C-alpha positions as CSV (number, residue, x, y, z in Angstrom):
1,X,122.6,140.7,123.3
2,X,119.2,140.5,121.5
3,X,119.7,136.8,120.9
4,X,120.4,136.1,124.6
5,X,117.2,138.1,125.6
6,X,115.2,136.1,123.0
7,X,116.5,132.8,124.4
8,X,115.8,133.9,128.0
9,X,112.1,134.7,127.1
10,X,111.8,131.4,125.3
11,X,113.3,129.4,128.2
12,X,111.0,131.1,130.7
13,X,107.9,130.2,128.7
14,X,109.0,126.5,128.3
15,X,109.5,126.2,132.0
16,X,106.0,127.7,132.6
17,X,104.5,125.2,130.2
18,X,106.2,122.3,132.0
19,X,104.9,123.5,135.4
20,X,101.4,123.9,134.2
21,X,100.1,120.3,134.7
22,X,96.8,120.8,132.9
23,X,98.5,122.4,129.9
24,X,101.2,119.7,129.9
25,X,98.5,117.0,129.8
26,X,96.5,118.5,127.0
27,X,99.7,119.2,125.0
28,X,101.5,115.9,125.4
29,X,99.3,113.1,126.9
30,X,95.9,113.9,125.4
31,X,97.1,113.8,121.8
32,X,98.6,110.3,122.3
33,X,95.3,109.1,123.8
34,X,93.4,110.5,120.8
35,X,95.8,109.0,118.2
36,X,95.7,105.5,119.8
37,X,92.0,105.5,120.3
38,X,91.0,106.5,116.8
39,X,93.8,104.5,115.3
40,X,92.5,101.4,117.0
41,X,88.9,102.1,115.8
42,X,90.1,102.6,112.2
43,X,92.7,99.9,112.0
44,X,90.1,97.1,111.6
45,X,91.6,94.9,114.3
46,X,88.8,92.6,115.2
47,X,86.5,94.2,112.7
48,X,86.6,92.4,109.4
49,X,86.6,88.7,109.6
50,X,88.2,86.6,107.0
51,X,90.3,87.3,103.9
52,X,88.6,89.7,101.5
53,X,88.3,87.7,98.2
54,X,86.8,89.2,95.0
55,X,85.2,86.3,93.0
56,X,84.4,86.3,89.3
57,X,82.0,83.6,88.0
58,X,82.7,83.6,84.3
59,X,81.2,80.0,84.0
60,X,77.7,80.9,85.4
61,X,76.9,77.2,86.0
62,X,75.1,75.4,88.8
63,X,78.4,73.8,89.8
64,X,80.4,77.1,89.8
65,X,77.7,78.8,91.9
66,X,77.7,75.8,94.4
67,X,81.5,76.2,94.7
68,X,81.1,79.9,95.4
69,X,78.5,79.3,98.0
70,X,80.8,76.9,99.7
71,X,83.6,79.5,99.7
72,X,81.2,82.2,101.0
73,X,80.2,80.0,103.9
74,X,83.9,79.5,104.9
75,X,85.0,81.3,108.0
76,X,88.4,82.0,106.4
77,X,87.0,84.1,103.6
78,X,84.8,87.1,102.9
79,X,83.5,86.6,99.4
80,X,82.5,89.5,97.2
81,X,80.9,88.5,93.8
82,X,81.9,91.0,91.0
83,X,83.1,91.2,87.4
84,X,86.7,90.7,86.3
85,X,87.7,94.3,85.7
86,X,86.4,95.4,89.1
87,X,88.1,92.5,90.8
88,X,91.5,93.1,89.3
89,X,91.2,96.9,90.0
90,X,90.1,96.4,93.6
91,X,93.1,94.1,94.3
92,X,95.5,96.4,92.4
93,X,94.4,99.3,94.6
94,X,95.0,97.3,97.8
95,X,91.3,97.3,98.8
96,X,91.0,93.5,98.7
97,X,93.5,90.7,99.4
98,X,92.9,88.6,96.3
99,X,90.6,87.8,93.4
100,X,89.5,84.4,92.1
101,X,88.2,83.8,88.6
102,X,86.2,80.7,87.7
103,X,86.6,80.5,83.9
104,X,84.2,79.1,81.4
105,X,84.2,75.3,81.4
106,X,84.9,75.2,85.2
107,X,81.5,73.5,85.9
108,X,82.0,70.9,83.1
109,X,85.5,70.0,84.2
110,X,84.6,69.8,87.8
111,X,81.3,68.0,87.3
112,X,82.8,65.2,85.2
113,X,85.4,63.1,86.9
114,X,86.2,61.0,83.8
115,X,86.5,63.7,81.2
116,X,90.3,63.8,81.5
117,X,90.1,67.5,82.4
118,X,90.7,69.2,85.7
119,X,88.8,72.2,86.8
120,X,91.1,75.3,86.7
121,X,90.8,78.6,88.5
122,X,92.8,81.8,88.4
123,X,94.0,83.4,91.6
124,X,95.5,86.9,91.8
125,X,97.3,88.0,95.0
126,X,99.8,90.7,95.9
127,X,103.2,89.0,95.8
128,X,104.2,90.7,99.1
129,X,101.4,88.8,100.8
130,X,102.8,85.3,100.3
131,X,101.2,84.1,103.5
132,X,97.7,84.9,102.2
133,X,98.5,83.3,98.9
134,X,99.5,80.0,100.6
135,X,96.4,80.1,102.8
136,X,94.1,80.8,99.9
137,X,95.6,78.0,97.9
138,X,95.1,75.6,100.8
139,X,91.5,76.7,101.3
140,X,90.6,76.3,97.6
141,X,92.3,72.9,97.4
142,X,90.6,71.7,100.6
143,X,87.1,72.5,99.4
144,X,87.7,71.2,95.9
145,X,89.1,67.9,97.4
146,X,86.0,67.8,99.7
147,X,83.7,67.9,96.7
148,X,85.7,65.2,94.9
149,X,85.7,63.0,97.9
150,X,81.9,63.4,98.2
151,X,81.6,62.4,94.5
152,X,83.6,59.3,95.0
153,X,82.0,58.2,98.3
154,X,78.4,59.1,97.4
155,X,77.2,56.1,95.3
156,X,74.3,58.0,93.6
157,X,76.6,60.8,92.5
158,X,79.3,58.4,91.3
159,X,76.7,56.5,89.2
160,X,75.5,59.8,87.7
161,X,79.1,60.6,86.8
162,X,79.6,57.3,85.1
163,X,76.4,57.6,83.1
164,X,77.3,61.1,82.0
165,X,80.7,60.0,80.9
166,X,79.4,57.0,79.0
167,X,76.9,59.2,77.1
168,X,79.6,61.8,76.3
169,X,82.2,59.1,75.1
170,X,79.5,57.4,72.9
171,X,78.5,60.7,71.4
172,X,82.1,61.7,70.7
173,X,82.8,58.3,69.1
174,X,79.7,58.4,66.9
175,X,80.5,61.9,65.7
176,X,84.0,61.0,64.8
177,X,85.7,63.1,67.4
178,X,88.0,60.2,68.4
179,X,90.9,59.7,66.0
180,X,91.3,56.2,67.4
181,X,88.0,54.3,67.8
182,X,89.8,51.5,69.6
183,X,90.7,54.0,72.4
184,X,87.0,55.0,72.6
185,X,86.0,51.4,72.8
186,X,88.5,50.7,75.6
187,X,87.2,53.7,77.5
188,X,83.6,52.5,77.1
189,X,84.6,49.1,78.3
190,X,86.3,50.5,81.4
191,X,83.3,52.6,82.2
192,X,80.9,49.7,81.7
193,X,82.9,47.5,84.1
194,X,83.1,50.4,86.6
195,X,79.3,50.8,86.4
196,X,78.9,47.0,87.1
197,X,81.3,47.2,90.0
198,X,79.4,50.2,91.5
199,X,76.2,48.2,91.4
200,X,77.6,45.4,93.5
201,X,77.4,45.3,97.3
202,X,81.2,45.0,97.6
203,X,81.6,48.6,96.3
204,X,79.1,49.9,98.8
205,X,80.9,48.2,101.6
206,X,84.3,49.6,100.6
207,X,83.3,53.1,99.7
208,X,83.8,54.4,103.2
209,X,86.6,56.8,104.1
210,X,89.1,54.0,104.7
211,X,90.6,51.7,102.1
212,X,91.9,48.2,102.7
213,X,95.3,49.3,103.9
214,X,93.8,51.9,106.3
215,X,94.6,55.0,104.2
216,X,91.9,57.5,103.3
217,X,90.8,58.6,99.9
218,X,92.4,61.9,100.6
219,X,95.7,60.3,101.6
220,X,95.9,58.3,98.4
221,X,95.4,61.5,96.3
222,X,92.0,60.2,94.9
223,X,93.9,57.5,93.0
224,X,95.6,60.1,90.8
225,X,92.7,62.5,90.4
226,X,93.7,66.2,91.0
227,X,90.8,68.1,92.6
228,X,91.8,71.6,91.2
229,X,94.4,73.4,89.2
230,X,95.2,76.9,90.6
231,X,96.8,79.3,88.2
232,X,98.4,82.1,90.4
233,X,99.0,85.6,89.1
234,X,101.1,88.2,91.0
235,X,99.3,91.6,91.1
236,X,101.3,94.8,91.5
237,X,99.4,96.6,94.1
238,X,99.2,100.4,94.0
239,X,98.9,101.4,97.6
240,X,97.4,104.8,97.3
241,X,95.7,104.9,100.7
242,X,96.9,104.8,104.4
243,X,98.5,101.5,105.3
244,X,96.6,101.4,108.6
245,X,94.3,103.4,110.8
246,X,97.2,104.7,112.8
247,X,98.6,106.5,109.8
248,X,95.4,108.4,109.7
249,X,94.9,109.0,113.4
250,X,98.5,110.1,114.3
251,X,98.4,113.3,112.2
252,X,95.1,114.0,114.0
253,X,96.7,113.4,117.3
254,X,99.6,115.7,116.5
255,X,97.2,118.5,115.6
256,X,95.3,118.1,118.9
257,X,98.6,118.4,120.7
258,X,99.4,121.6,118.6
259,X,96.0,123.0,119.4
260,X,96.6,122.4,123.1
261,X,100.0,124.1,122.8
262,X,98.4,127.1,121.1
263,X,95.8,127.4,123.8
264,X,98.4,127.1,126.6
265,X,100.7,129.8,125.1
266,X,97.8,132.1,124.3
267,X,96.5,132.0,127.8
268,X,100.0,132.5,129.2
269,X,100.4,135.6,127.1
270,X,97.1,137.0,128.2
271,X,97.9,136.2,131.8
272,X,101.3,137.9,131.7
273,X,99.8,140.9,130.1
274,X,97.1,141.2,132.8
275,X,99.5,140.6,135.7
276,X,101.9,143.3,134.3
277,X,104.7,140.9,133.5
278,X,105.0,142.2,130.0
279,X,105.3,145.7,131.2
280,X,108.1,144.7,133.5
281,X,109.9,142.9,130.7
282,X,109.7,146.1,128.6
283,X,111.3,148.1,131.4
284,X,114.1,145.5,131.6
285,X,115.4,146.7,128.2
286,X,113.8,143.9,126.2
287,X,111.9,145.4,123.3
288,X,108.4,144.4,122.1
289,X,109.5,142.5,119.1
290,X,112.0,140.5,121.1
291,X,109.4,139.5,123.7
292,X,106.8,138.4,121.2
293,X,109.4,136.7,119.1
294,X,110.7,134.8,122.2
295,X,107.2,133.6,123.0
296,X,106.6,132.6,119.4
297,X,109.9,130.7,119.3
298,X,108.9,128.9,122.6
299,X,105.6,127.9,121.0
300,X,107.3,126.9,117.8
301,X,109.9,124.6,119.5
302,X,107.1,123.0,121.6
303,X,105.1,122.3,118.5
304,X,108.1,120.7,116.8
305,X,108.9,118.6,120.0
306,X,105.3,117.4,120.2
307,X,105.1,116.4,116.6
308,X,108.5,114.6,116.6
309,X,107.6,112.7,119.8
310,X,104.3,111.5,118.5
311,X,105.8,110.6,115.1
312,X,108.5,108.5,116.8
313,X,105.9,106.9,119.1
314,X,103.7,106.0,116.1
315,X,106.6,104.6,114.1
316,X,108.2,102.5,116.9
317,X,105.0,101.3,118.6
318,X,102.3,101.4,115.9
319,X,104.3,101.0,112.7
320,X,103.3,104.2,111.0
321,X,105.3,105.0,107.9
322,X,107.3,108.2,107.1
323,X,108.3,107.7,103.5
324,X,109.8,111.1,102.9
325,X,111.7,112.4,106.0
326,X,113.0,115.5,104.3
327,X,109.6,116.6,103.3
328,X,108.3,115.8,106.8
329,X,110.9,118.2,108.3
330,X,109.7,120.9,105.9
331,X,106.1,120.2,106.9
332,X,106.9,120.4,110.7
333,X,108.7,123.8,110.3
334,X,105.7,125.1,108.3
335,X,103.1,123.8,110.8
336,X,105.1,125.2,113.7
337,X,105.4,128.6,112.0
338,X,101.7,128.7,111.2
339,X,100.4,128.0,114.7
340,X,103.0,130.1,116.4
341,X,101.7,133.1,114.4
342,X,98.1,132.1,115.3
343,X,99.1,131.9,118.9
344,X,100.0,135.6,118.9
345,X,96.7,136.4,117.1
346,X,94.6,134.4,119.6
347,X,96.2,136.2,122.5
348,X,94.5,139.5,121.6
349,X,91.0,138.1,121.3
350,X,89.9,138.5,124.9
351,X,90.8,140.6,127.9
352,X,90.6,137.9,130.6
353,X,92.1,134.4,130.8
354,X,88.6,132.8,131.3
355,X,87.2,134.6,128.2
356,X,90.3,133.8,126.2
357,X,90.1,130.1,127.1
358,X,86.5,129.8,126.0
359,X,86.9,131.7,122.7
360,X,90.2,130.1,121.8
361,X,88.9,126.5,122.3
362,X,85.7,127.4,120.5
363,X,87.7,128.7,117.5
364,X,90.0,125.7,117.6
365,X,87.1,123.2,117.8
366,X,85.6,124.8,114.7
367,X,88.9,124.5,112.9
368,X,89.3,120.9,114.0
369,X,85.8,119.9,112.9
370,X,86.1,121.6,109.5
371,X,89.7,120.6,108.9
372,X,89.9,116.8,109.6
373,X,90.7,116.9,113.3
374,X,87.6,114.9,114.1
375,X,86.7,113.3,110.8
376,X,89.8,112.1,108.9
377,X,90.3,114.0,105.6
378,X,90.2,110.6,103.7
379,X,86.6,110.0,105.0
380,X,85.2,113.5,104.9
381,X,82.0,114.0,102.7
382,X,82.4,115.9,99.5
383,X,80.4,118.9,100.7
384,X,82.9,119.5,103.5
385,X,85.9,119.8,101.2
386,X,85.3,123.4,100.2
387,X,84.7,124.4,103.9
388,X,87.9,122.7,105.0
389,X,90.0,124.8,102.7
390,X,89.7,127.7,105.3
391,X,91.0,125.7,108.2
392,X,94.7,125.6,109.1
393,X,94.1,122.2,110.6
394,X,93.2,120.8,107.2
395,X,96.4,122.2,105.6
396,X,98.5,120.9,108.6
397,X,97.1,117.4,108.4
398,X,97.6,117.4,104.6
399,X,101.2,118.5,105.2
400,X,101.7,115.6,107.6
401,X,100.0,113.0,105.4
402,X,101.9,114.1,102.3
403,X,105.3,112.6,103.4
404,X,103.6,109.7,105.3
405,X,101.3,107.9,102.8
406,X,100.1,110.4,100.2
407,X,103.6,110.3,98.7
408,X,103.6,114.0,97.7
409,X,106.4,115.3,95.6
410,X,108.2,118.5,96.5
411,X,106.2,120.3,93.9
412,X,102.9,119.1,95.5
413,X,104.2,120.0,98.9
414,X,105.1,123.6,98.2
415,X,101.6,125.0,97.9
416,X,100.6,123.3,101.1
417,X,103.6,124.7,103.1
418,X,103.2,128.1,101.4
419,X,99.6,128.3,102.8
420,X,100.9,127.4,106.3
421,X,103.7,130.0,106.2
422,X,101.2,132.6,104.9
423,X,98.7,131.9,107.7
424,X,101.6,132.1,110.3
425,X,102.9,135.4,108.9
426,X,99.4,137.0,108.7
427,X,98.6,135.8,112.3
428,X,101.8,137.1,113.7
429,X,101.6,140.5,112.0
430,X,98.0,141.1,112.8
431,X,98.5,139.9,116.4
432,X,101.5,142.2,117.0
433,X,99.5,145.1,115.6
434,X,96.4,144.5,117.7
435,X,98.2,143.3,120.9
436,X,97.7,145.5,124.0
437,X,100.7,145.4,126.3
438,X,98.7,146.3,129.4
439,X,95.2,145.1,130.4
440,X,92.5,147.7,130.1
441,X,92.0,147.6,133.9
442,X,95.7,148.3,134.6
């Protein structure tokens, strides 16, 4: 009998909420607008241009700096110059797409076409982002090949390369670095002949982009020269932050829906008290605890429904992640219990619906501002952290983010849900104790 009366009160309040168009909008539609709007702002779509590339210049040469400048000017990249430890750590934490290390000797190898060495770089990328790895390799090879093509087709640069190589080979032969002097002599003879050929007009006439058979220098692979060696390293990324802006904004949207639900039910309770509905329910053999429990249950079910709908929308449309569904269920129950209890408490604050609306929304706005409903918890300044501890909104958002992207364990979740259950119990008991069943004017 008591259960049927409880369900009857619950069903009545749910129907009243559905018929209240303003309450329905702020409970169901407004949270979606908030979640999508702030999620779009924080998702970075259209914001950051180019792939974030951490670059380490261990060579510190003119040539390495020139290569970095060329990469920095590329539309495909956003270059950040840093040290190796920071670069690796930044990529490992998922804050940058990749890192590039120009090791010592990079400038010497790249600046001397006839040294027999090819410039080598180290590229570290998340293995799950294979598309980015392929794009970066293509960009690096393209600019390295462009430099090599320029060296071959620019007569002055080519002559400088030959002169430099001649000097280095002669120095190496004279110092005994060559085990076979005949090999050194043959190399010197080749470079001398190449220098004579460069000085002729025939070289200048054929040093254009096309060769005799119509193929370009790039097509012929620079006659066997490799512009760059890219050593790739897979980096195990520790994604300790939200995957996207929507993973941050949807918990906020859910809380705005819950606050709207709290307001609607609180005003409904004040209205029914002032209109004498509660007194008539008492006469109809429904006791006080059953009536308040029925209203709290209706509020609880609405909160769960709002949260589940928004989570499903976020997952199906915006790709938010719920990594621990079992803990999410625990969080939703705790959040629903918390705000159902607060709903009973808020219903005793004012005598009239108008006063209740103003005070309730003022209190909820303060809770939202201090608890991460406006500024995401992940971006709140340090001085606001102690203040946010007093807001049920903060604990609720933390309870939602825990199973989504914070990857809380059960042990880490228990204190959060315990606080929410505690707030709900305190709100319900205090509200029941202070609640007046008839308006003062009745």
